[in-house]
N, C-alpha and C positions, 0 to 999 in steps of 0.2 A: 612576613609574607609567606604564603604557603609554599612548601617544597613539593607539592603533589606532582608526580610525573605527568608529562604531557606526551601524548602519542602523536608526535609530529609527522609520522609516516603513515598514519592510518588511512589516508585518502589518496596519496599520490605516489606510493612506493616507498622504497627504503631510504631515499635521500631527501631531506627537507630542502625546500626551495624558497629563497628569500629575495625579495625585490627591494633594492635600496635606491631611493630617488636622490640623485646628486644635485647639489645646489651650493650656494655660498657657505652654507652651514655643514655640508657633508661633501667632502672632496673625493676625487678619484683615488688619491693616495690612501685615504682612509678606507675606501671601499676595498682596495687591494689588500690592505692590512687585515681587514676582517676576513676576506676570502682566503688569504694565506693561512690564517690561524685556524680555519675550520674546513679542512679538505673533505670532511664527511658530508658537507652540504653543497648545494648549488646556489650561486649568487648571480643575480641579474642587476645590471645598472640601468637606470632610466633617468630622464630629466623631466622637468615640469610639463613638457609638451607631449611626451609619448608614454607616460605612465599607463594610460588607458589601454594602449596597444600591447603592453607587456605584462599585464597583471593576471592574465588567465593562468589558472593552475598553481599560483604561488601559495605557499603556506604562511609566509610572513611578509608584511609590507611596512617599510620604514621611510618616514619623511614625506609621505604623500602630501602634496599641496592641498590646502583647504578647498580650493575651488574645484579640484578634481575628485574629491571624495563625495560620490553621488551614488544613487541607486544603480545607475548603469555600471559604475566601477565594481560594485559588489556583485552584480549579476555576472560580469565578465570574470571576476575572480572565482566565482563558483563556490562549491562546498569545500574546496581545499583550504580556503583561507581560515587561519586559526589565530593570527596575531597581527595587530596594527599598532605601530608606535608613532605617536605625535611628538615631535621634538620639543615643542613649546609646552608651557604649563596649561594654557587655555585650550579646552577641547570642545567648546560649544558648537563649532562647525562640523564636528564629527558625530554629534549626537542626533542622528537622523533615525526615524522609526525602524527602518529595515535593519540597521546596524544594532540598535538597542535590543531588538527582539532576538538577535542572533546570539550564538554562544561564542563568538569571536572575542578574544581578549583585547582590550585597549590599554596601552600604557602611555605615559606622557613624561614631560620633563620637569614636573614639579620638584620642589626642594632644591634641585641643582641651580635654579635661577634665584634662589633666596638671597645670597649676599649682595648681588648688584642691584636687585629691585629694592631691597631694604635700604641700601645706601642712597638710592635715588629718592625714595620717599622722604628720608631725613634731609636730603639736599633741598628738595622743594620746600619742606617745612622751614628749614633754617634760613633759606633765602628770603622767605616771607617774614619770619619773625625778626630777622636782623636787617630788614629793609634793603637787602642786596639788589633786589629787582629794581628798586628806585634809584639806588646808587648807579647801576649800570645804565639807567636812562638819563643820568646827568642831573637829577634833581638836587636841590640844595638841602643839606641836612636840616636846616631850620624849618623846612616845609614837611619833613617826614614825621610820622608818629614815633614815639619812643620805642626802641626795640624791646622785646620781651625776653625774659629768661624761661627756659624749659624746666628749670629746677622747681619742684613743687607743683608743677602743672599736671593735670590728669589727662593722659593720652589714652584714648579708646581705639583699640585696634580691632577692626571688623574683618574677620577671616583669619583664623589662627592656625594656618597651615605652615608649609615650609618657608613661605615668605613672611607671613604675619609673625611667626615666632622670632624671626631675626629682626623685624621692625621693633617688636617689643623689647628685645635685648638691647638694641641701640638706643631706643628712647629711655630705657631704664638707666643707661649709662650717663644720661644727662641729668639724672636726678628726678625724673618724672615718676608720677604714680601711674601704674599701668593697669588698665582694665581692658577687657576684651569681650567680643562676641564670637562664640565658637560653636560650630555645628557638631562637634565631636560628642560621642555618647558620654564621655567622661572628660571633665576639664583638665587641662595640663596642670600637674602638681609642681609648679615652678614658683620659687620664692619671689621672683620679680612681678608676678601677677597678683594684684591686690584683689581683684574680683573678676569672675568670668560669668557672662550671661549667655543663655541659649538664644538662638535667632529670634524667637517670638518675643523676647524681652528687649529688643533693640531700643524701642521707644523709652524704656526705663533707664537705659544706660546713657542716652544722649544728653539729658539736661546737665549732668555733672561734668561733661567732657570739655576741656579747654582745647583739645585737639582731637579730631577724628581722622584716622588713617584707614582707608579701605583697601583690603587686599584679598577680598573674597572672590571666588570664581563666579562666572556668569552662568546661571541656571534658570530654569523656569521659576524657581522659588525666590531667586535674588534679583530678577529683572526689575529695574526701576524701584528698588527697595528704598532709595533715598528720593522722596518726593516732597511736596510742599509741607506735609504734616511733619516729616522728620526734620526739615530745616527750621521750622518754627519751634521745634523742641530744643534746638541747640542754642547755646549762649550767643549773644550778639558779638562777643569777643572771641568766638571759637574759630579755629583754623580747620579747613576741610582739605584733605589730600586723598587722592585716589590713584592707585598704580596697577590695578588689575584689568578691569574692563569697563568701558564707558557706559555700557548698557545697564549697569547697576544704578545709574543716576538718571532721573527725569531731568533732562537738560533744561527745559523751560522752567521747571521748579528751581533749579540752581540759579538760573538767570534772575528770576524774581527775588530769590533770597539775597543775591548780591545787590540788586537794585534797591531793595527795601532795607538793606543793612541788617538782615537777619543773621548773617555770619560776618566774621572779620575779613577773611580772605580765603582763596582756594588755590591749591597746587594740583594741576591735572596733567598726568602723563598719558591718560586715556580719555577719550571723549566719545560722545554720540551726537552727531555722526563722526566718523573717522575715515580719512583725515578731515580735520576741521577746516572748512572754507576760510579763505583769507578775510572775508567780510562778515564772518559769523559774529553775532552779538557778544559771545564770550570773550572775544578779543578786544573789546572796548574798555574793559575794566582795568584800572590801575592796580588793583589788589588781587589780580589773578596771574599766575604763571602757568604757561602751557608748554609742555615739551612733547615732541612728536612720537610718542610710544617708544621711547628709547631706554626705559628703565631696565630692560632685560639684557642690555649689552654691556660687555666688559672684555678685558683682555683674556679672561679665563672661561667665559661662558661656553664657547664652542668646544673647548677641550673637555669640560665637564659633560657636555651633551654627548660628545663622541664616546667618552669613557662609559657612560650609561648604555649607549647603543651597543658598544663592544661587549659589555658584560651581559646584556640581555640577549644578544645573538648567541653567545656561548651557552647561556642557560637554555634558550629555546631549541637550538639544534641538538642539544644533549637531553632533551625531554624534560627540562625543569621549567616550572612556571616563571615568567619574567618578572622583574621588579617594577615597582611604581604602577601597579594596576589601578585603573580607574573604575569606579562604580558607574556604569553607563546610565543607569536609571537615575542616579543622583546628579550625574554630570561632573563629578570630581573624584 
């Protein structure tokens, strides 16, 4: 990451001003800790309901709720705004034209959510491959399909970022052969990766996969990237797991693939729409597990999120570019 100095006082005087939105993920105690650590800056606390009233003239904005990040907010912030931090990994709600065209830096919580989301992806997969979802429903073992081993299976990880790399690491530990679809300019040189495909070769990677795990971000390029054609390319014995954003999947196509037996089963932590209605067709399948977008939760995720915020505030108020910068035009 660049260490290029930032002129955090170039618009509003000698003291940087940072607005921190308090929520269940960022507490008053943490706000006080950051403020005490950086007496050279001014800090303002807001909540979800009054962030719009307090954003005028700030240099940094941390934890803005997605619904509040609008053209109006950017207008009220004015030319002083230099940095926005989104606590989560997904930033699609922040990628609005007015913001993309600005020179304001966007950072996010990617990488720090990797361990828990990777754990959850494997939990969904193992529950399906070991028939645990059927056991929990009280079905007789005699009526269940034979459980499968992951050893020797090809696991395709779609999206090889901070989450995808940890999914690959965990799947490799089960003895699986790991392939991946990665948008990086250079494929990761890791021994556990058998082969890496660029995004435009997704269709080439799918036919060989016994398991497809999706951890890619939602962007204009990835929206509905899994449609009827992609599910037809997959093995009828393949398991499909997604833990990033439901918008990467054409939901009707997934329903048809399950109805027609084009894939074996699906584990979904994210859906489109979300939350999924109780009477949605996806809930009718015995070979689908749906968790309510909880992959990013653990006993450590809020601590890691705060440590990143604290580090980045220190960098920002001292004129150093913050970590985890997002390419706003690419959306990740």
